[in-house]
C-alpha positions in Angstrom: 10.0 -28.7 44.7 8.8 -32.2 44.6 7.7 -34.0 47.7 10.1 -36.8 48.8 8.6 -40.3 49.2 6.3 -40.3 46.2 7.0 -42.4 43.2 6.5 -39.8 40.5 8.0 -37.0 42.6 4.7 -35.1 42.8 2.1 -35.1 45.5 -1.4 -36.3 44.4 -4.4 -34.0 44.5 -6.0 -33.7 47.9 -9.0 -36.0 48.4 -11.2 -33.0 49.4 -11.1 -31.8 45.8 -14.0 -33.7 44.4 -14.7 -33.6 40.6 -18.3 -32.8 41.3 -17.1 -29.5 42.8 -15.8 -28.5 39.4 -19.1 -29.3 37.8 -20.8 -26.6 39.9 -18.6 -23.8 38.7 -21.0 -21.4 36.8 -20.3 -21.2 33.1 -21.1 -17.9 31.4 -23.9 -17.8 28.8 -23.0 -18.7 25.2 -23.4 -15.2 24.0 -21.0 -13.7 26.6 -18.1 -16.0 26.0 -16.6 -14.2 23.0 -16.5 -10.5 22.7 -16.2 -9.3 19.1 -14.3 -6.1 18.5 -13.4 -4.0 15.5 -11.6 -5.9 12.8 -7.9 -5.1 12.4 -5.6 -4.9 9.5 -7.6 -2.5 7.3 -6.2 0.7 8.7 -4.3 1.8 5.5 -6.6 3.1 2.9 -4.3 4.6 0.2 -4.9 8.2 -0.8 -2.2 9.9 -2.8 -3.4 13.5 -2.0 -3.3 12.8 1.8 0.0 11.0 1.5 1.7 13.9 -0.3 0.1 16.4 2.0 1.4 14.6 5.1 4.7 13.3 3.9 5.5 15.4 0.9 8.5 17.6 0.1 6.6 20.9 0.7 5.4 19.7 4.1 8.9 18.5 5.1 10.6 21.8 4.1 8.2 24.0 5.9 8.9 22.6 9.4 12.1 22.3 11.4 11.4 18.7 12.1 10.7 18.0 8.5 14.0 19.5 7.5 15.7 17.2 10.1 13.9 14.3 8.4 15.2 15.3 5.0 18.8 15.8 6.3 18.7 12.4 8.1 17.6 10.7 4.9 20.3 12.5 2.9 23.0 11.3 5.4 21.7 7.8 5.2 21.9 8.0 1.4 18.2 7.5 0.6 17.4 7.7 -3.1 13.9 9.2 -2.3 13.9 11.9 0.4 10.1 12.4 0.5 6.9 11.8 -1.4 
């Protein structure tokens, strides 16, 4: 908590911490300060053939998990059960 006896309730910085000490901290080179990565947000590239092949009715009906997906969507009352 705060140190009692000070006006603002906080203890001042110790006198041993000289501002010139902060100036001697090494700063990384300008070219290593920012690391650029791959841009994000462009993952979805529409492709109807791939969409129907992955999420289509035929793919859903052929697997037990796909049938479960269709049944869940039926129970929920979805108008569209698959692509």
